[in-house]
C-alpha positions as CSV (number, residue, x, y, z in Angstrom):
1,M,3.4,40.9,14.0
2,P,0.6,38.3,14.1
3,R,-3.0,38.9,12.1
4,T,-6.5,39.4,13.8
5,Y,-8.5,36.7,13.3
6,E,-12.4,37.1,12.6
7,P,-14.8,34.3,13.6
8,T,-15.5,32.8,10.4
9,W,-14.0,29.9,9.0
10,S,-12.4,31.8,5.9
11,S,-10.3,33.8,8.7
12,L,-9.8,31.3,11.0
13,R,-8.5,28.8,8.2
14,D,-5.6,31.4,7.8
15,H,-3.9,29.9,11.2
16,T,-0.8,27.8,10.7
17,T,0.8,25.6,13.1
18,P,3.1,26.8,15.3
19,A,6.8,26.8,14.5
20,W,7.5,25.1,17.9
21,L,5.2,22.3,17.6
22,R,6.6,21.8,13.9
23,E,10.0,21.9,15.8
24,K,9.3,19.7,18.7
25,K,6.7,17.0,17.7
26,F,6.1,15.3,21.1
27,G,4.3,16.2,24.3
28,I,2.5,14.8,27.6
29,Y,-0.8,14.8,28.9
30,T,-2.4,13.4,32.1
31,H,-5.7,12.2,33.0
32,W,-6.5,12.7,36.4
33,G,-9.5,14.0,38.8
34,V,-12.5,12.3,40.7
35,Y,-12.9,9.6,38.4
36,S,-9.1,8.6,39.9
37,V,-10.8,7.7,43.1
38,P,-12.7,4.5,42.3
39,A,-9.7,3.9,39.6
40,C,-12.2,1.6,38.1
41,G,-11.7,-0.1,34.2
42,P,-12.2,-0.7,31.5
43,N,-12.0,3.1,31.3
44,G,-11.6,5.3,34.1
45,T,-12.4,8.5,33.1
46,W,-16.0,7.0,31.9
47,Y,-16.7,5.6,35.9
48,A,-19.1,8.3,36.3
49,H,-21.6,7.6,33.7
50,N,-21.4,3.9,33.9
51,M,-22.1,3.8,37.6
52,Y,-25.4,5.0,37.0
53,R,-26.5,2.7,34.5
54,P,-27.3,-1.1,35.0
55,G,-25.7,-3.7,32.9
56,N,-22.0,-3.0,33.2
57,S,-19.1,-4.0,35.3
58,Q,-18.2,-0.6,36.7
59,Y,-21.7,-0.4,37.9
60,E,-21.7,-3.5,39.3
61,Y,-18.2,-2.6,41.0
62,H,-20.1,0.4,42.6
63,E,-22.9,-0.9,44.3
64,K,-20.2,-3.9,45.5
65,T,-17.7,-1.5,46.6
66,Y,-19.7,1.7,47.5
67,G,-22.9,0.8,47.5
68,P,-25.8,1.8,45.2
69,A,-25.9,5.1,43.0
70,T,-29.0,5.7,45.0
71,E,-27.2,6.0,48.0
72,F,-23.7,7.3,47.1
73,G,-23.5,9.0,44.2
74,Y,-20.2,10.7,41.9
75,K,-19.9,13.8,44.1
76,D,-19.6,11.8,47.3
77,F,-15.8,11.0,45.7
78,I,-14.9,14.2,45.5
79,P,-13.9,14.7,49.5
80,M,-11.7,11.4,48.7
81,F,-9.9,13.0,46.0
82,T,-7.1,15.2,48.3
83,A,-4.2,14.8,46.1
84,K,-2.5,14.6,48.9
85,K,1.2,13.6,47.4
86,F,0.6,15.9,44.2
87,D,3.9,17.5,43.2
88,A,3.7,19.4,40.2
89,A,7.3,20.1,40.2
90,E,8.0,16.6,40.0
91,W,5.2,15.7,37.3
92,A,7.2,18.8,34.9
93,E,10.7,17.2,35.9
94,L,9.4,13.7,34.5
95,F,7.5,15.1,31.3
96,K,10.7,16.8,30.8
97,A,12.8,13.9,31.3
98,S,10.9,12.0,28.4
99,G,11.7,14.6,25.9
100,A,8.4,16.2,25.8
101,A,8.3,19.8,24.6
102,F,4.9,20.5,25.6
103,A,2.6,19.1,28.3
104,G,-0.4,20.2,30.9
105,P,-3.5,18.3,32.2
106,V,-7.0,17.6,31.3
107,A,-8.5,20.7,32.7
108,E,-12.3,19.1,32.9
109,H,-13.1,15.9,31.5
110,H,-17.1,15.2,30.7
111,D,-17.7,14.7,34.8
112,G,-18.1,18.6,34.7
113,F,-15.2,18.8,38.0
114,S,-13.2,22.1,37.1
115,M,-9.5,21.1,38.0
116,W,-9.0,25.0,38.1
117,D,-9.6,27.5,40.5
118,S,-13.0,28.4,38.7
119,K,-15.2,31.6,39.3
120,V,-17.8,30.1,36.4
121,N,-18.0,26.7,38.2
122,E,-18.3,26.0,41.9
123,W,-17.4,22.8,41.3
124,N,-13.7,23.1,40.9
125,A,-10.5,21.2,42.8
126,A,-9.8,24.9,44.3
127,R,-12.9,24.8,46.5
128,M,-13.4,21.3,47.2
129,G,-11.2,17.4,47.2
130,P,-7.7,18.8,47.3
131,K,-8.8,22.5,47.4
132,R,-5.8,23.5,44.9
133,D,-5.4,25.1,41.5
134,I,-4.2,22.1,40.0
135,V,-4.1,23.7,36.5
136,G,-2.5,26.6,37.6
137,E,0.3,24.7,39.7
138,L,1.0,22.8,36.5
139,E,1.2,25.9,34.5
140,K,3.6,27.1,36.6
141,A,5.8,23.9,36.9
142,V,5.6,22.7,33.3
143,R,7.1,26.4,32.1
144,A,9.5,26.4,34.8
145,E,11.2,23.6,33.0
146,G,11.2,25.1,29.6
147,M,8.1,23.3,28.3
148,R,4.9,24.9,26.4
149,F,1.8,24.4,28.7
150,M,-1.2,22.8,27.3
151,I,-5.2,21.8,28.4
152,A,-7.5,19.4,27.5
153,L,-11.1,20.0,27.4
154,H,-13.6,17.2,27.4
155,H,-16.6,19.6,28.7
156,A,-18.9,19.7,25.7
157,E,-20.0,16.3,26.5
158,Q,-21.1,17.0,30.3
159,W,-24.6,17.6,28.9
160,W,-25.0,14.2,27.5
161,F,-22.8,12.3,30.5
162,Y,-25.1,11.9,33.2
163,P,-28.4,10.1,33.0
164,H,-30.9,12.9,34.7
165,W,-33.6,10.6,34.1
166,R,-32.3,8.9,37.2
167,S,-35.0,10.6,39.2
168,D,-33.6,8.0,41.8
169,C,-30.2,9.5,42.3
170,D,-28.5,12.8,43.1
171,V,-27.8,13.2,38.8
172,S,-31.4,14.6,38.6
173,N,-31.4,16.9,41.9
174,P,-31.2,20.5,40.6
175,E,-28.8,21.2,43.8
176,F,-26.3,19.6,42.1
177,A,-26.8,20.6,38.3
178,G,-23.6,22.9,38.6
179,L,-21.9,19.4,37.9
180,Y,-24.3,17.0,36.7
181,G,-25.7,19.8,34.1
182,P,-29.2,21.0,33.8
183,M,-32.2,18.4,33.8
184,H,-32.7,17.7,30.4
185,N,-34.1,14.3,28.3
186,L,-36.0,12.6,31.0
187,D,-37.1,10.0,28.9
188,G,-33.8,8.5,27.8
189,L,-34.9,6.6,25.2
190,D,-35.1,3.1,26.7
191,K,-34.1,4.3,30.4
192,G,-31.4,2.0,30.0
193,G,-28.9,3.8,27.9
194,I,-29.1,5.0,24.3
195,P,-27.9,2.2,21.8
196,P,-25.0,3.1,19.6
197,E,-26.7,3.1,16.4
198,R,-29.3,5.9,17.7
199,M,-26.6,7.7,19.5
200,R,-26.4,10.4,16.9
201,E,-29.6,10.6,16.2
202,W,-30.3,10.9,20.0
203,Y,-27.8,13.5,20.2
204,W,-29.3,15.9,17.6
205,Q,-32.7,15.6,19.2
206,D,-31.4,16.4,22.4
207,R,-29.1,19.4,21.8
208,P,-27.2,21.6,24.7
209,T,-29.5,24.7,25.7
210,E,-28.0,28.2,25.2
211,A,-27.6,28.5,28.7
212,F,-25.5,25.4,28.9
213,L,-23.3,26.2,25.6
214,N,-22.6,29.9,27.6
215,F,-21.5,27.7,30.7
216,W,-19.0,25.5,27.8
217,R,-17.9,29.0,26.6
218,G,-17.6,30.9,29.9
219,K,-15.3,27.6,31.4
220,A,-13.3,27.8,28.0
221,H,-12.4,31.6,28.2
222,E,-11.9,31.6,31.7
223,L,-8.8,28.7,31.2
224,I,-7.5,31.0,28.0
225,D,-7.4,34.3,30.1
226,S,-6.3,33.1,33.5
227,Y,-3.6,30.2,32.4
228,R,-2.7,31.1,28.7
229,P,-2.1,27.7,27.3
230,D,0.2,27.2,24.2
231,L,-2.3,24.4,23.0
232,I,-5.8,23.4,23.5
233,W,-7.0,20.0,22.9
234,F,-10.8,19.6,22.2
235,D,-12.4,16.1,22.9
236,F,-15.2,14.7,21.0
237,G,-18.5,16.9,21.3
238,I,-17.6,20.5,20.5
239,N,-19.9,19.4,17.3
240,F,-22.6,19.9,19.1
241,V,-21.8,23.5,20.6
242,L,-23.6,26.1,18.4
243,E,-21.0,26.7,15.3
244,E,-21.2,30.4,15.8
245,Y,-19.7,29.6,19.5
246,R,-17.2,27.7,18.3
247,K,-15.6,29.9,15.7
248,E,-15.9,33.0,18.2
249,L,-14.0,30.8,20.6
250,L,-11.2,30.1,18.3
251,A,-11.2,33.5,16.9
252,H,-10.6,34.8,20.7
253,Y,-7.9,32.5,21.5
254,Y,-5.8,32.8,18.0
255,N,-6.1,36.7,19.0
256,K,-4.1,35.8,22.0
257,E,-1.1,35.4,19.8
258,R,-0.7,39.5,19.8
259,E,-1.3,39.9,23.2
260,W,1.0,37.0,24.2
261,D,3.3,37.5,21.1
262,R,3.6,33.4,20.6
263,E,2.3,31.2,18.4
264,L,-0.7,28.9,19.4
265,A,-2.6,26.0,18.6
266,V,-5.7,24.3,18.7
267,T,-6.7,20.2,17.9
268,Y,-9.6,18.6,17.1
269,K,-11.6,15.5,16.3
270,G,-13.6,14.3,13.5
271,H,-15.1,17.2,11.6
272,D,-15.9,19.5,14.7
273,L,-14.1,22.4,13.7
274,G,-13.8,24.0,9.9
275,T,-10.7,21.8,7.8
276,G,-7.8,24.1,8.2
277,S,-8.5,25.9,11.2
278,A,-6.7,23.9,13.4
279,I,-5.0,20.5,13.7
280,I,-6.8,17.2,13.3
281,D,-6.4,14.7,16.2
282,Y,-6.5,10.9,15.5
283,E,-7.4,9.3,19.1
284,L,-5.6,6.0,19.6
285,G,-5.0,6.1,15.9
286,R,-2.7,7.0,13.0
287,M,-2.1,7.2,9.2
288,D,-0.9,4.8,7.0
289,R,0.7,7.5,4.7
290,L,2.7,10.7,4.6
291,T,0.0,13.3,4.5
292,Y,-0.6,17.0,3.0
293,Y,-1.8,18.3,6.0
294,D,-0.1,17.7,9.6
295,W,-1.8,16.0,12.5
296,I,-1.8,14.5,15.9
297,T,-2.2,11.5,17.5
298,D,-3.4,11.2,21.0
299,T,-2.4,7.9,23.0
300,S,-1.6,6.4,26.6
301,V,1.2,4.4,28.0
302,D,-1.5,1.9,29.5
303,D,-2.1,-0.8,27.0
304,Q,-5.9,-1.1,27.6
305,G,-7.3,2.6,26.6
306,A,-7.9,3.5,30.2
307,W,-6.9,7.0,30.1
308,S,-6.7,7.4,34.0
309,Y,-5.1,5.2,36.0
310,V,-6.5,1.2,36.9
311,P,-4.8,-0.7,39.0
312,D,-5.1,-3.8,36.6
313,A,-3.8,-1.9,33.3
314,A,-0.7,-3.2,31.9
315,F,2.0,-1.0,30.2
316,K,3.0,-0.4,26.5
317,K,6.5,-1.2,25.5
318,V,8.4,1.4,24.9
319,S,9.6,0.2,21.4
320,T,5.7,0.2,20.6
321,L,5.7,4.5,22.0
322,V,8.9,5.2,20.4
323,H,7.8,3.1,17.0
324,N,4.6,5.4,17.2
325,L,6.7,8.4,17.5
326,I,9.2,7.6,14.5
327,D,6.2,6.5,12.3
328,N,3.8,9.9,13.3
329,V,6.7,12.1,12.7
330,S,7.3,10.2,9.0
331,K,4.3,10.7,8.1
332,N,3.7,14.5,8.6
333,G,2.2,13.9,12.6
334,Y,3.0,14.6,15.9
335,L,2.5,12.4,19.0
336,L,0.4,13.8,22.4
337,L,1.0,11.0,25.1
338,N,-1.2,10.4,27.8
339,V,-0.5,9.2,31.5
340,G,-3.0,8.5,34.1
341,P,-1.6,9.2,37.6
342,K,-2.7,7.6,40.7
343,L,-5.2,9.1,43.4
344,D,-2.6,10.4,45.7
345,G,-1.2,12.2,42.4
346,T,1.7,10.0,41.9
347,I,2.7,8.7,38.7
348,P,2.7,4.8,38.3
349,E,6.3,3.3,38.4
350,G,5.2,1.5,34.4
351,A,4.4,4.7,33.5
352,K,7.6,6.5,34.4
353,Q,9.7,3.6,33.3
354,C,7.8,4.4,29.9
355,L,8.7,8.2,29.7
356,I,12.2,7.5,30.8
357,G,12.4,5.0,27.9
358,I,11.4,7.5,25.4
359,G,14.0,10.3,26.9
360,K,16.8,7.7,26.6
361,W,16.0,7.2,23.2
362,L,15.5,10.8,22.3
363,Q,18.7,11.7,24.0
364,I,20.6,9.9,21.3
365,N,18.1,9.8,18.4
366,G,16.2,13.1,18.7
367,E,18.2,14.6,15.9
368,A,16.2,12.4,13.5
369,I,13.0,13.5,15.0
370,F,12.7,17.3,16.3
371,A,13.3,20.1,13.7
372,T,12.9,17.7,10.9
373,E,10.6,17.1,7.9
374,P,9.0,14.3,6.2
375,W,11.2,13.0,3.5
376,L,9.8,12.7,0.0
377,S,8.7,9.3,1.0
378,Y,7.7,8.0,4.8
379,G,9.3,4.8,4.7
380,E,9.2,1.3,3.2
381,G,9.2,-2.6,4.9
382,P,7.1,-5.6,5.0
383,T,5.2,-4.4,8.2
384,K,1.8,-2.3,6.8
385,M,-1.0,-0.7,9.2
386,E,-5.0,-3.2,8.5
387,T,-6.5,0.3,9.3
388,S,-5.7,3.8,9.8
389,G,-7.0,6.9,11.1
390,M,-9.0,7.1,14.6
391,F,-8.6,4.2,16.6
392,S,-6.5,2.1,14.9
393,E,-4.2,1.0,17.5
394,Q,-6.9,-1.7,17.7
395,K,-5.1,-3.2,15.0
396,E,-1.5,-2.6,16.2
397,V,1.3,-3.9,14.2
398,E,4.7,-5.0,15.3
399,Y,7.7,-3.5,13.5
400,T,10.8,-5.5,12.0
401,P,14.4,-4.7,11.3
402,A,13.3,-4.7,7.6
403,D,10.7,-1.8,8.4
404,F,12.2,1.8,7.8
405,R,11.0,5.6,8.5
406,F,12.3,8.5,7.2
407,T,12.8,12.4,8.4
408,C,15.3,15.0,6.9
409,R,16.4,18.4,7.4
410,D,19.2,20.4,4.8
411,N,21.5,17.9,3.4
412,L,20.9,15.5,6.2
413,L,18.4,12.4,5.6
414,Y,17.8,10.0,8.5
415,A,16.4,6.4,7.7
416,T,15.4,5.0,11.4
417,C,15.2,1.1,11.3
418,L,12.4,-0.2,13.4
419,G,14.3,-3.2,14.9
420,W,18.1,-4.1,15.2
421,P,19.8,-5.0,12.1
422,E,22.1,-7.7,12.2
423,S,23.7,-7.7,9.1
424,R,24.2,-5.4,6.2
425,V,20.7,-3.9,5.3
426,T,19.2,-2.4,1.7
427,I,17.4,0.7,2.1
428,R,15.5,0.5,-1.3
429,S,14.2,3.5,-1.6
430,M,17.2,5.1,-1.3
431,K,17.6,4.4,-5.1
432,K,15.9,7.8,-5.2
433,L,19.0,9.6,-4.9
434,Y,21.8,10.3,-7.6
435,P,24.8,8.5,-8.1
436,G,27.5,10.5,-6.2
437,E,25.1,12.3,-3.9
438,I,25.9,10.3,-0.5
439,E,28.6,11.8,1.3
440,S,28.8,9.7,4.5
441,V,26.4,7.2,6.5
442,K,26.6,6.7,10.0
443,M,24.5,5.5,12.8
444,L,23.1,7.9,15.8
445,G,24.9,7.3,19.0
446,V,27.9,5.9,17.1
447,D,31.5,7.7,16.4
448,A,32.9,5.8,13.2
449,E,31.4,5.9,10.0
450,L,29.7,3.0,8.5
451,D,30.9,0.8,5.4
452,W,28.3,1.7,2.8
453,S,27.4,1.5,-1.1
454,V,24.7,2.3,-3.3
455,T,23.8,-0.2,-6.0
456,E,21.1,-1.0,-8.0
457,D,18.9,-2.3,-5.3
458,G,19.6,1.2,-3.2
459,L,21.7,1.7,-0.6
460,E,23.7,-1.2,1.2
461,V,24.7,0.0,5.1
462,E,26.6,-2.2,7.0
463,P,25.7,-2.0,11.1
464,P,28.0,-1.3,13.8
465,S,28.9,-3.9,15.8
466,T,27.2,-2.9,19.4
467,K,24.2,-1.3,19.8
468,P,24.1,2.4,20.6
469,C,20.4,2.0,22.1
470,E,17.3,0.1,22.0
471,E,13.8,0.3,20.4
472,A,14.8,1.8,16.9
473,F,18.3,2.7,15.0
474,V,19.4,5.8,13.0
475,F,21.3,5.7,10.2
476,K,22.0,9.4,9.3
477,I,22.9,10.0,5.5
478,T,24.9,13.1,4.8
479,R,24.0,14.4,1.4
480,K,26.8,16.2,-0.7
481,N,25.4,20.2,-2.0
482,P,25.7,20.4,-5.5
483,F,25.5,24.1,-5.6
């Protein structure tokens, strides 16, 4: 029987990662909302912030395309967000085909527009725009495919998202405070935005009011109680939410495990929650070493960090995404992959190809990913990450056939080669094995046993003559049981 959690860090630290997440490791979420109407990069989800602030490309695009923000505000995009081709079942079927085990939407971004049928926030997708319960439709569709359902919440940063000092725009009109947030900090420092070096100082001087915190909590409780998500992902900003609110929300959610009879998970960034109380998330980054704690990466199929769909963004290579997943799992991590649907609700063709490509690779090689554990060493090879952690993708590396990543289960050891080995390879880390410990070596997707030998340098293996797949190749090493 699941335990009862108190709203204290000492109690919440007793919560453990669900067995289903430790086993499945891979999920998909979507950035889709009112910001998908202008679909303007570089970061499409921040359009509502930048369209009111002179001196950036999204401000200039807005003035040129829709007119000045004094005449056309962010709220005026809502009627254009009709979602006329949105098909939750079609999305879920695609996500399932990718090999993902959990999936779901950004339920609310910083923009204050709720993507569910909310009684707490009148600015929601069931009342306006598509006039559909997007979260509810996806919850049913995702579960129908046998996947776990997740939601992502960014709404803590709504407090700072809109420039209320723009008295000439709708953001300062109390009539629209439900969307833009309550009026505050009218000085706005230099009224041109907050210099990056002063951002955190300004945040601490302009913390959310109790009324806003209750609004933040009300939305989260409503989502939990109405849609019963298996995982909640939190963005930056909750570190400015009063600590007692954070502890109460985690306890409320974790205690649903008893009521719903299933394991639940929460992810967070930085030090926004107590250490060990949830799973740490590295946005657009990952670790460069095997860790004692589990963690998750959130990254996107596009290669510009746009998050929501923008028409000029290119898509990552399938090999880049597959290698990300392999590398994470070898280091005790998981992968949450973002897709940005188009305004009408269709998934871009490039994104589809990314997901289908991952799914094809996992159909053959998923045995080396799912229900595995990291080995004694995460891997070997000449390619080293220049940096690690949050945003380390800015210095992404290109792996070679000399790079290996390791996972294991029971008496099986998987050595995944991050490129096609053209000739006999030596896996040097296998020197850790005792002489006579190896029983056989195969490559996943190939029936025949491979020719192999153990030398002073490690395990030498002759690869098969033909590739069983693309992107990465798994040597399956069966070890003898000495007992």
